[in-house]
C-alpha positions as CSV (number, residue, x, y, z in Angstrom):
1,M,-48.3,10.6,2.7
2,K,-48.1,7.4,4.8
3,Q,-47.1,5.4,1.7
4,Q,-44.3,7.9,1.0
5,M,-43.0,7.6,4.6
6,K,-43.1,3.8,4.4
7,R,-41.1,3.9,1.2
8,T,-38.6,6.3,2.7
9,A,-38.2,4.2,5.9
10,L,-37.8,1.0,3.7
11,M,-35.2,2.7,1.5
12,A,-33.3,4.0,4.6
13,G,-33.3,0.5,6.1
14,A,-32.1,-1.1,2.9
15,L,-29.4,1.5,2.6
16,T,-28.3,1.0,6.2
17,A,-28.1,-2.8,5.6
18,L,-26.1,-2.3,2.5
19,M,-23.6,0.0,4.2
20,A,-23.3,-2.5,7.1
21,F,-22.6,-5.3,4.7
22,M,-20.0,-3.2,2.8
23,A,-18.3,-2.2,6.1
24,L,-18.0,-5.9,7.1
25,N,-16.6,-6.8,3.7
26,V,-14.0,-4.0,3.9
27,A,-13.1,-5.0,7.5
28,A,-12.7,-8.6,6.4
29,Q,-10.5,-7.6,3.5
30,D,-8.4,-5.3,5.7
31,S,-8.0,-8.1,8.2
32,M,-6.9,-10.6,5.5
33,M,-4.4,-8.1,4.0
34,K,-3.1,-7.4,7.5
35,D,-2.7,-11.1,8.2
36,D,-0.8,-11.5,5.0
37,K,1.6,-8.7,5.8
38,M,2.0,-9.3,9.5
39,A,3.0,-12.2,11.6
40,G,2.0,-11.2,15.1
41,D,3.1,-7.6,15.4
42,K,6.3,-8.0,13.3
43,M,6.4,-7.2,9.6
44,M,7.2,-10.1,7.3
45,I,9.9,-8.4,5.3
46,D,12.9,-10.1,3.6
47,H,15.6,-7.6,4.4
48,S,17.8,-9.0,1.6
49,K,15.4,-7.5,-0.9
50,P,14.6,-3.8,-1.7
51,T,11.2,-2.6,-0.4
52,V,8.6,-0.6,-2.4
53,A,6.4,1.6,-0.2
54,I,3.2,2.7,-1.8
55,I,1.2,5.6,-0.2
56,R,-2.4,5.4,-1.3
57,A,-6.0,6.2,-0.4
58,D,-9.3,5.0,-1.7
59,W,-10.4,8.5,-2.5
60,C,-7.3,9.3,-4.6
61,T,-8.1,9.2,-8.3
62,A,-4.3,9.0,-9.2
63,C,-4.1,5.9,-6.9
64,Q,-7.0,4.3,-8.6
65,K,-5.4,5.0,-12.0
66,I,-2.1,3.5,-11.1
67,E,-3.5,0.5,-9.0
68,P,-3.8,-1.9,-12.0
69,T,-0.2,-1.3,-13.0
70,M,1.0,-1.7,-9.4
71,N,-1.0,-4.9,-9.0
72,E,0.7,-6.3,-12.1
73,L,4.1,-5.2,-11.0
74,M,3.6,-6.6,-7.5
75,T,2.8,-10.0,-9.0
76,E,5.7,-9.8,-11.4
77,Y,8.3,-8.7,-8.8
78,K,6.9,-10.5,-5.7
79,D,10.0,-12.8,-5.5
80,R,12.5,-9.9,-5.9
81,L,11.0,-7.0,-4.0
82,N,9.0,-6.4,-0.8
83,F,5.8,-4.4,-1.3
84,V,4.2,-2.4,1.5
85,I,1.0,-0.5,1.1
86,L,0.6,2.5,3.4
87,D,-3.1,3.3,3.2
88,V,-4.1,6.8,4.3
89,T,-7.8,6.7,3.4
90,T,-9.0,7.4,6.9
91,D,-7.4,8.5,10.2
92,E,-7.7,5.0,11.4
93,K,-5.9,3.5,8.4
94,T,-3.3,6.3,8.5
95,A,-2.6,5.4,12.2
96,E,-2.1,1.7,11.1
97,A,0.1,2.8,8.2
98,A,2.2,4.9,10.7
99,K,2.7,1.7,12.9
100,T,3.7,-0.2,9.8
101,A,6.2,2.5,8.8
102,H,7.6,2.6,12.3
103,A,8.1,-1.2,12.2
104,L,10.0,-0.8,9.0
105,G,12.1,2.1,10.3
106,I,10.6,4.6,7.8
107,S,8.5,6.7,10.1
108,K,10.1,10.0,9.1
109,L,9.7,9.2,5.4
110,F,6.1,8.3,6.0
111,E,5.4,11.4,8.0
112,A,6.9,13.6,5.3
113,N,4.9,11.9,2.5
114,K,1.6,10.7,4.0
115,K,-0.3,13.6,2.4
116,K,1.2,12.8,-1.0
117,T,-1.1,10.0,-2.1
118,S,0.0,7.9,-5.1
119,T,3.6,8.2,-4.0
120,V,5.8,5.2,-4.7
121,I,9.2,4.9,-3.0
122,V,11.8,2.3,-3.6
123,L,14.0,1.7,-0.6
124,G,17.4,-0.1,-0.7
125,E,19.8,-1.1,1.9
126,K,19.3,0.7,5.3
127,N,16.1,2.2,3.8
128,K,18.1,4.4,1.5
129,V,15.7,6.0,-1.0
130,L,16.6,4.7,-4.5
131,F,13.5,6.1,-6.3
132,K,10.6,8.2,-5.4
133,T,7.7,9.5,-7.5
134,T,4.2,10.8,-7.2
135,Y,1.4,10.9,-9.8
136,N,3.5,8.8,-12.1
137,Y,1.5,6.6,-14.5
138,D,4.6,5.4,-16.5
139,R,4.9,1.6,-16.1
140,D,8.3,1.7,-17.7
141,A,9.6,4.1,-15.1
142,Y,8.6,1.7,-12.4
143,V,10.1,-1.3,-14.2
144,R,13.4,0.6,-14.6
145,A,13.4,1.6,-10.9
146,F,12.5,-1.9,-9.7
147,D,15.1,-3.5,-11.9
148,D,17.8,-1.0,-10.8
149,A,17.0,-1.7,-7.1
150,V,17.2,-5.5,-7.7
151,A,20.4,-5.1,-9.6
152,K,22.0,-3.0,-6.8
153,V,21.1,-5.7,-4.2
154,S,22.4,-8.4,-6.4
155,S,25.7,-6.7,-7.1
156,K,26.2,-6.0,-3.4
157,S,25.5,-9.6,-2.4
158,M,27.9,-10.8,-5.1
159,K,30.6,-8.4,-3.8
160,K,30.1,-9.8,-0.3
161,Q,30.4,-13.4,-1.5
162,G,33.4,-12.7,-3.7
């Protein structure tokens, strides 16, 4: 009986240590991502480019399925689009996402869609919604939407110059 209690206590201690390590790792990653996206309290957004807002959560299987595609597209379009991840995994992260949405001027859009994880919204000039989809795994649909958004911005900037 004592042996069993020692094993249980040892396992509980190891599990607690593992969870603490994972929590520190996640906090460090969140901090790095936040530092990448924020400069002080202001968002680092190039307003001459369209913005892609992605509403996601760790527990969302659709988000997990689309994440590799979004990561590829974020790399491919990083010079032509802004990407903003609005994480709603926990209440704390949802509050942070709400602050980010407020800073971007899309609070109403975020509030209306925060429970719809795996939502991808492409925003154009004055945060006009150019494309919005949920549970969409079609890479080509994103490519078309992203290319259309970039083309709209390019044509507007050419009209202003000409």
